[in-house]
C-alpha positions in Angstrom: 8.1 -40.8 45.6 7.7 -38.9 42.4 7.1 -35.3 41.8 3.7 -33.8 41.9 2.4 -32.6 38.5 -0.2 -29.9 38.6 -2.7 -30.5 35.8 -4.3 -27.1 35.6 -4.4 -23.8 37.3 -7.6 -21.9 37.9 -8.6 -20.0 34.8 -9.5 -16.4 35.5 -13.1 -15.7 35.0 -14.3 -12.5 33.3 -14.6 -9.9 36.0 -11.7 -11.3 38.1 -9.9 -8.2 39.4 -6.7 -10.1 39.9 -6.7 -11.3 36.3 -7.4 -7.8 35.1 -4.4 -6.4 37.0 -2.2 -9.2 35.7 -3.2 -8.5 32.1 -2.7 -4.7 32.7 0.9 -5.4 34.0 1.5 -7.7 31.0 0.3 -5.0 28.6 2.8 -2.5 30.2 5.6 -5.0 29.9 4.8 -5.6 26.2 4.5 -1.9 25.5 7.8 -1.1 27.2 9.4 -3.8 25.0 7.9 -2.3 21.9 5.6 -5.3 21.3 2.6 -3.2 20.5 0.3 -5.9 19.1 0.9 -8.0 22.2 0.4 -5.0 24.4 -2.9 -4.2 22.7 -4.1 -7.8 23.3 -3.1 -7.7 26.9 -4.8 -4.4 27.6 -8.0 -5.6 25.9 -7.9 -8.7 28.2 -7.6 -6.3 31.2 -10.8 -4.6 29.9 -12.6 -7.9 29.4 -11.6 -9.0 32.9 -13.3 -5.9 34.4 -10.6 -3.3 34.6 -12.2 -0.6 32.6 -10.2 2.2 34.3 -8.8 5.4 32.9 -5.3 3.9 33.1 -6.1 0.9 30.9 -8.0 3.1 28.4 -5.1 5.5 28.3 -2.5 2.9 27.8 -4.5 1.0 25.1 -5.2 4.3 23.4 -1.5 5.1 23.3 -0.7 1.7 21.8 -3.5 2.1 19.2 -2.2 5.6 18.3 1.3 4.2 17.7 -0.4 1.5 15.5 -2.0 4.4 13.5 -5.5 3.4 14.7 -6.4 7.0 15.7 -10.2 6.8 15.7 -10.1 3.9 18.2 -7.5 5.9 20.3 -9.8 8.9 20.5 -12.7 6.7 21.7 -10.5 5.3 24.5 -9.1 8.6 25.5 -12.6 10.0 25.7 -13.5 7.1 28.0 -10.4 7.8 30.1 -11.3 11.4 30.7 -15.0 10.5 31.2 -14.1 8.1 34.0 -11.3 10.3 35.4 -12.0 14.0 34.5 -8.8 15.2 36.2 -6.5 12.9 34.1 -4.5 15.7 32.5 -2.2 13.4 30.5 -5.3 11.8 28.9 -6.6 15.3 28.0 -3.2 16.1 26.5 -3.1 12.9 24.4 -6.6 13.4 23.3 -5.6 16.7 22.0 -2.6 15.2 20.2 -4.7 12.6 18.4 -7.4 15.2 17.5 -4.7 17.5 16.1 -3.3 14.7 14.0 -6.7 14.2 12.5 -7.0 17.9 11.7 -9.6 18.7 14.4 -7.7 21.7 15.7 -10.5 23.4 17.6 -11.3 20.3 19.6 -7.6 19.7 20.1 -7.0 23.2 21.4 -9.9 22.7 23.8 -8.4 19.4 25.1 -5.0 21.1 25.6 -6.6 24.0 27.5 -8.4 21.5 29.7 -5.1 19.7 30.4 -3.5 23.0 31.2 -6.3 24.0 33.5 -5.9 20.8 35.5 -2.1 21.0 35.6 -0.7 24.4 34.8 2.8 23.1 35.2 2.4 20.4 32.6 4.8 21.5 29.9 3.7 19.0 27.2 0.1 20.5 27.2 1.5 24.0 27.1 3.7 23.3 24.1 1.0 21.4 22.3 -1.5 24.2 22.8 0.9 26.8 21.5 1.7 24.7 18.5 -1.9 23.9 17.8 -2.9 27.6 18.0 0.0 28.4 15.7 -1.2 25.8 13.3 -4.7 27.4 13.4 -3.1 30.8 12.4 -3.7 32.2 15.9 -0.2 33.4 16.5 -1.2 36.2 18.9 -3.1 33.7 21.0 -0.2 31.3 20.9 2.4 33.8 22.1 1.8 33.7 25.9 1.8 29.8 25.7 5.1 29.9 23.8 6.6 32.2 26.4 5.3 30.0 29.2 6.8 26.9 27.6 10.1 28.6 27.0 10.4 29.5 30.7 9.6 25.9 31.7 11.9 24.2 29.3 14.6 26.5 28.3 17.3 23.9 27.5 15.7 21.5 25.2 15.2 21.6 21.4 11.5 22.2 22.0 12.4 25.2 24.2 14.6 26.5 21.4 11.7 26.1 19.0 9.4 27.9 21.4 11.8 30.8 21.6 12.0 30.9 17.8 8.2 31.2 17.6 8.3 34.1 20.1 10.9 35.8 18.0 8.8 35.7 14.8 6.6 38.4 16.0 
């Protein structure tokens, strides 16, 4: 007897949740390996296959941001927080992209939202203090710098936060 040759596997149909999950996992693998274009394609396939979730939007937005496609990243991060309003990491990243584009008022609001959802989330605290400082609102930034310095005393960012406190 010979071996059995399989001619074709079942092609996933749009809307197939198993296919969407597989594409999402593939996107994560590509992203972890630094293959951003491949990650982008895989995350988009996850969306086409019916996995329009906050996590897919978040991951795809992060890839697009790293590819310098910030407007697209903003749209996806807004979709992520629309579908999962308590996603504090997405609020933080939305603030980062907005700040990069010079939309500092909107960025500050996003960082404040992230902080209200997760008061212990140091990244949002640091980003809010930095954004307020960039807006010339040093007095408003001071409590955030102090809070960040308490949370992250040992890192270079903690040292920078302490230097911002010492300025006044």
